N, C-alpha and C positions, 0 to 999 in steps of 0.2 A: 551341250547345254541348250535349253530352250529359253527364249526371252522375247522382249518387246522392243521394237525399234523406237527410240524416243528422240533421236536427233539424226538429221541428215544434212551434211554440209556439201554433198555432191561428190566428194572424194573419199569420205569415210563416214561411219555411222557409230552411234552409241546405242548399245543394246542393254536394256535393263533385264537382267536374268531373273529366273524364278527364285534364285537364291538371294536376290536383293542387291547384287553387285551391278555396277555400270561398267560395261566393257567396250572399249574402242575397237571397232572392227572395220575390215575392208571386205569387199565382195570378191570372191574367187574369180579369176579372169574368165574361165569358161562359162561362168554363170550368166554372163551377158550375151552369150551366143545361142541361147535357146529360143530364139524367135520372139523375144519380148521387144516390141518396137516402142519403147518408152525411153525418155532421157534418164529416168531413174527406175531401174528394175526393182529396187527395194524402196519402200516408202515408209514414212513415219506412220506408226500404227500397225505395221506388219508384225505378225508373230513368226519368229524365225528360229532356226537351229544354227548354233555357232560351234566352231571348233577352234580350240586354242592349241597352236603348235608348240613343240618343245622350246622354240626360241622366244616364246611369249607373244608372238603375233597371232591375232584372232581373226577369223574369217567367217562370214555368213555363208553357209553351205546349202541352206534350203529355206523356202518360204512355206508356211502352212497355208492351206486354202483360205482365201479371203472371204469374209462374210459380205463385204461390199467394198467399194472404193469410189472416189470421185476423181474424174480425169478431165483434162482440158488439152486442147491442141497446144503444142509447145510454143509455136509462133504462127503468125499468119502465113508464112512462107514454108512452114515445115509440115512434113507428113508424119512426124513423130508426135507422140503424146507425152504428157507429163502427169503422173499420178500425184494429186495434191495430198491425199491421205487415204489410209485404209482402215477398215474395221471401225467405222464411225457410227455412233448411236444417233447423233444429230449434228447437223451443220448449222452454224450461226453466221448468217451473211450480214456483215456490218456495212451499212450504207449511210451516206450523209446527203442531205438535201440542200446544203449550203456549205461552201468552203471545205472541200470541193462538192460538186453535185454528182451523185452517182446516177448514171443513165438507167432508164427503165429497161433498155435493151440488155445491158449488162446483168441486171437483176434477173430478167426473164431467162437469159441463157444459162445462168447459174442454176436457177430453179429447174429448168428443163433437164439439165445434166443430172441434178440430184434426183429428179423423178426417174430418170432412166436407170440409175443405179440404186434406186429404192432407199434413198437417204432422206429422212424428214428434215425440213428446214424451218428455222425461225429467222425472220427478218428483223434485224436489230437496227433501228434508226437512231444513230448517235448524233451528238452535237445539237440536241434539241434546244440547248440554251442559246444557240445562235439564231434560232428562228423567232426573231422579235417582231418582224413586220406582219401585217395582216395577210398579205399575199403569201408569204412564206408559211404561215401557220395553215392557211387554207389549202396550200399545195400538200403540206404534210398530212392533213386530214384526208385529202383525196387519195393519197398513196396508201395510207393505212386502210381506208375503206375498200379500195380496189383489191388489195391482196387478202384482206380478211374475208371479203365476200367470195373469193375463190376458194378459201379454206386454209390459207396459210396463217401460222402464228406470227404476230407482229408485236414487237414491244418497242417503246420509245425510251431512250436512255440519254444521259449526259455523263460521259466519263469524267468531265471536268468538275461537275457539281456532285456526282455520285447518284443522281436521280435514276431510279430504275435498275441500278446495279444489283440490288438484292433480289429483284425478280429474275434477273439473268442468272445469278448464282443458284437460285432455287431450281431453275430449269437444267442446270449443268450437274447438279449433285448426283454422284453415283454413275455418271455417264461418261463416255468418251466423246468429247465435244470438239468439233472443228470450228475455228474462228477464221473467216476468210473475208476478202473484200478488196477494193481498190487501195492503192497507197494513199495515205493521208486521212483515212476515215476513222482512225483512232483505235485500231486493234490493240496495239501495244499499251496504250493508255488504259484501255478496258482491262487488260490482263494485269496491269499494275494495280488497278482497283481490286481485282479479285485476289491477287497475290502480291501485296505491297513489298514483301521482302525481295522480290526479283529485281525491282527497279530497272525494268527494261528501258533501253534508250528510245527516246522519241525525238522527233524533229519538227520544226515549224513548217507550215505550208508555204510553198513557193508563191510569192506575191505576183510574179509575172504570169505564171500559168495556172494558178489556183489549184495546183495538184500537189499530192503528197510526195515526200522524198522517202526512199526506201530506208527503213531503219532495221527491219528484220531481214537478214540476208539468207537465212536457211530455215527449214521447218524444224520445230522442236515441240515436244509435248511435256507438260508440267503436271505433277500430281496436285489435286485440289485437297485442301484440308478436310472438306466435308465428304470426301470420297469422289473418285472419278479422276479424269484427266482432261486437260484443255490443250488443244493443238494450236500453236501460233504458226502462221505461215507468212511468207513474204507477200507484200501487196502485189496484185496483178492488174495490169492495165486493161486487158481485154479477156474475153472468155470464149475461145474458139472451141466449138463442139467437134466431136470426132466419132466416126463409125456409126452415124445415125442413118437408119434406113428412112428414105423420104416418106414412105407410107406409114411410118410409125411416129413421126415427129409430133403429130397432133395428139398422140397418146400422152405426151409429156406436158401438155397444156390442159389441165383438168377440165376447165370450163369449155374449151373447144372440143375436147374428146366427148364430153357428155352430150353436147348438142349435135355432134357429128353422126350420132346414131340415127338421126332423122334425115340424113342426106339421101338423095335418090340412089346414088351409086356407092357401092361398098368401098371402092378404091378412090373415092373423091379426094382431091388434093386441096379443096377449099380455096381455089384460086379463080376458077372461071366456069366450072361445070354447072349446067342447068340443074335446078332442084337442090342446090347446095344450102343446107340449113344453117351452116356457119356464116356464109355470106349474108343470108337473110338476117341472122342475129346481129351481125356486124352493122348492117344498115339500120337496124332497130335499136342500136346502142346497148344490146344485151351482152356483147363482147366488146371490151375496150379496144380502141384502135391501136393503142400502144402495144397491147399484148398480141394483136393480130400481126402488126408489123414485125414484132420480134419473132413470131412464128415464120413469117416470110423470110426473115434474115437467116434463120437456120435452114429453111428449105433451100435457100440460095447456096448454102455451104455444100449441099449434096449434088446439085446440078443446076446451075443458074440459067441454063438455056431451055429448060423444059416446063417453064411456067410463065405466066404473065400476071401482073398485078391488076386487080379490077379497078383501081383508081390511081 
């Protein structure tokens, strides 16, 4: 039977078959031995073939070719990767600018990985009801302006009040949408707004660390009444990139890539070379320093000893 992986607990999967049944499956033992260096060889969103044995046990025996997927390093000390989701039409990166604050480095690393795997992204700024001070509102406006000026879709929502949720729902209709972000940014609350009947568990933010507590412990996708699917994923603390060629990293920062065409050298790393148009644009504030520093942080992932920062 053919079907769609709609839930992954790490030890077993739920496959929604083309016949409309939800089948609990495991992965065949030898399936993990085919050179797939990921913590999860099968991901939510994968289209798979399953076999049901006479004893009633079901197994995933093949994965159909993926249209795309988004991947992160499993941990800072690991050489393995973790596939967050596969066959995604659009990723919705949920961020908060207060309680907790999502770092721009995290945002940029996610965006770069999505660019690398050709997944369009909408940045969803949640908890806008908490941005009551003038400084907080000014910072929010600056973040919105920065990413929109690069070309990213940005929407502001409040899962608590419902503001902006209809705009989010419209963007998701008929699509396979991934919802991702740090713990505590309100992904589960947003899904509860979209699908109230689910009543997903949510938790308060830690007062000590101002960080979220994990309430989603595995990836799962839910059908939307308007058509399409939304994938809920566990909150992630960091976004380690993997398998990036250091000479291609600039390609995943649209504004840096566009300006890099004017660099003197074709293999310019935009760190110290003479005639570097990117460094000139940085000095002229045509490239945001936060974005450039995020670029350097990913460059650092590939080989930290072969470049030096210009400041």
